[in-house]
C-alpha positions as CSV (number, residue, x, y, z in Angstrom):
1,M,-12.6,0.1,-6.6
2,P,-11.1,1.1,-3.2
3,G,-11.4,-2.5,-1.7
4,H,-9.6,-3.9,-4.7
5,R,-6.7,-1.5,-4.3
6,K,-6.3,-2.3,-0.7
7,R,-6.1,-6.0,-1.3
8,W,-3.6,-5.4,-4.1
9,T,-1.4,-3.3,-1.7
10,T,-1.5,-6.1,0.9
11,T,-0.6,-8.7,-1.7
12,A,2.3,-6.6,-2.9
13,T,3.6,-6.1,0.6
14,T,3.4,-9.8,1.4
15,A,5.2,-10.6,-1.9
16,T,7.9,-8.0,-1.2
17,T,8.5,-9.4,2.3
18,A,8.8,-12.9,0.9
19,M,11.3,-11.7,-1.8
20,L,13.4,-9.8,0.8
21,T,13.6,-13.0,2.9
22,S,14.7,-14.9,-0.2
23,A,17.4,-12.2,-0.7
24,A,18.8,-13.0,2.7
25,V,19.1,-16.7,1.7
26,V,20.8,-15.7,-1.6
27,A,23.2,-13.4,0.1
28,A,24.1,-16.1,2.6
29,T,24.7,-18.6,-0.2
30,L,26.8,-16.1,-2.2
31,T,28.9,-15.3,0.9
32,L,29.9,-19.0,1.2
33,A,30.5,-19.4,-2.6
34,S,32.2,-16.2,-3.8
35,C,34.6,-14.8,-1.2
36,T,38.0,-13.6,-2.5
37,D,40.9,-12.0,-0.7
38,D,39.5,-8.6,-1.6
39,D,35.9,-9.3,-0.4
40,T,34.9,-9.9,3.2
41,P,31.9,-12.2,3.7
42,S,29.8,-9.3,4.9
43,S,30.7,-7.2,1.8
44,V,29.8,-10.0,-0.6
45,A,26.5,-10.5,1.2
46,S,25.8,-6.8,1.3
47,K,26.4,-6.4,-2.4
48,A,24.2,-9.4,-3.3
49,A,21.3,-8.3,-1.0
50,S,21.6,-4.7,-2.3
51,A,21.5,-5.8,-6.0
52,F,18.5,-8.0,-5.4
53,A,16.6,-5.5,-3.2
54,S,17.3,-2.8,-5.9
55,A,15.8,-5.1,-8.7
56,T,12.7,-5.9,-6.7
57,A,12.2,-2.4,-5.5
58,E,12.4,-1.1,-9.1
59,A,9.9,-3.8,-10.2
60,D,7.5,-2.8,-7.4
61,R,7.9,0.9,-8.2
62,R,7.2,0.4,-11.9
63,L,4.1,-1.6,-11.3
64,D,2.9,0.8,-8.6
65,D,3.2,3.7,-11.0
66,I,0.5,2.3,-13.3
67,K,-2.7,4.1,-12.6
68,G,-6.0,2.2,-13.0
69,G,-4.4,-1.2,-13.5
70,I,-6.1,-4.3,-12.3
71,D,-4.6,-7.6,-11.2
72,A,-3.9,-9.7,-14.4
73,K,-1.6,-12.4,-13.1
74,D,-4.0,-15.1,-14.4
75,A,-3.8,-13.6,-17.9
76,M,-0.1,-14.1,-18.1
77,S,1.9,-17.2,-19.0
78,L,5.6,-18.0,-19.5
79,G,7.6,-20.1,-21.9
80,D,10.7,-22.0,-20.9
81,P,13.7,-20.0,-19.7
82,A,16.7,-19.8,-22.0
83,T,20.1,-18.2,-21.9
84,D,20.9,-15.5,-24.5
85,A,24.3,-14.7,-26.2
86,D,25.1,-12.3,-23.3
87,G,24.5,-15.0,-20.6
88,R,21.3,-13.4,-19.5
89,T,18.2,-15.6,-18.7
90,T,15.3,-14.8,-21.0
91,V,11.7,-16.1,-21.0
92,E,8.8,-15.4,-23.4
93,V,5.9,-13.7,-21.7
94,T,2.4,-14.1,-23.1
95,A,-0.6,-11.9,-22.1
96,E,-4.1,-12.9,-23.0
97,N,-6.6,-10.0,-23.4
98,T,-10.1,-11.3,-22.6
99,T,-11.6,-7.8,-22.6
100,D,-13.5,-6.1,-25.4
101,S,-10.9,-3.3,-25.9
102,T,-7.2,-3.0,-26.5
103,K,-5.2,-3.3,-23.3
104,S,-1.5,-3.3,-22.1
105,F,0.0,-5.5,-19.5
106,A,3.0,-5.2,-17.1
107,A,4.4,-8.1,-15.2
108,Q,7.1,-8.6,-12.6
109,I,9.0,-11.8,-13.5
110,N,11.0,-13.4,-10.8
111,F,13.9,-15.8,-11.6
112,R,14.5,-18.6,-9.2
113,D,17.6,-20.8,-8.9
114,G,17.5,-24.6,-8.6
115,D,16.9,-24.4,-4.8
116,G,13.8,-22.1,-5.3
117,N,15.5,-18.9,-4.2
118,V,14.6,-15.7,-6.0
119,V,17.8,-14.5,-7.6
120,D,16.6,-11.7,-9.9
121,A,13.5,-9.8,-10.9
122,T,12.5,-7.7,-13.9
123,V,9.4,-6.0,-15.3
124,V,8.2,-6.7,-18.9
125,T,5.5,-4.8,-20.7
126,V,3.2,-6.3,-23.3
127,S,1.7,-3.3,-25.0
128,D,-1.5,-2.7,-27.0
129,V,-2.9,-6.2,-27.1
130,A,-6.1,-6.2,-29.2
131,A,-9.4,-7.3,-27.7
132,G,-9.6,-11.1,-27.6
133,E,-6.0,-11.5,-28.7
134,T,-2.7,-12.5,-27.1
135,G,0.5,-10.4,-27.1
136,R,4.1,-11.5,-26.4
137,D,7.3,-10.0,-25.3
138,T,10.5,-11.3,-23.7
139,A,11.6,-10.8,-20.1
140,R,15.4,-10.6,-19.6
141,S,17.3,-11.0,-16.3
142,T,19.3,-8.0,-15.2
143,R,22.5,-10.0,-15.0
144,D,24.0,-13.4,-15.8
145,L,22.3,-15.9,-13.4
146,G,24.0,-19.2,-14.4
147,G,22.8,-22.6,-13.4
148,E,19.2,-23.9,-13.6
149,I,16.8,-21.0,-13.6
150,K,13.0,-21.1,-13.4
151,A,10.8,-18.1,-14.1
152,E,7.5,-17.1,-12.5
153,V,5.0,-14.2,-12.8
154,A,5.2,-12.6,-9.4
155,R,2.7,-9.8,-10.1
156,A,0.9,-8.4,-13.2
157,V,-1.5,-5.6,-14.0
158,R,-3.7,-4.9,-17.0
159,Y,-4.3,-1.3,-17.9
């Protein structure tokens, strides 16, 4: 469906732009909060923006590599975020397969701080969900996020 793919690309580009704008806000916040004698404000901001941009770029790349996938954001739901023993934020991801054959799902999960800024992103795959069933997996942040964190499905595909 060529028209479907075009809309998907536009949506992904818009989401990526919004995430990169959020990265600038996060970088500015980190600049004020985490400067040491060894770090200049610009180096702290640069490191934070680079880490965030890297995480979202990797998530985009992984989802873009899926051939024949269709938008499945509405088929995904999330549990409540928790912190694991390593200090990483985790959230249970549920994928509902409403088709008549086994499908897999991949979703980009964004983690937001208490102010609503996206502070991390990861991709989780829920593989081989039987027709009419639900499958579960756990998304895990790429680093210790600290504080109050909320999770959201930014993008998802079924294939």
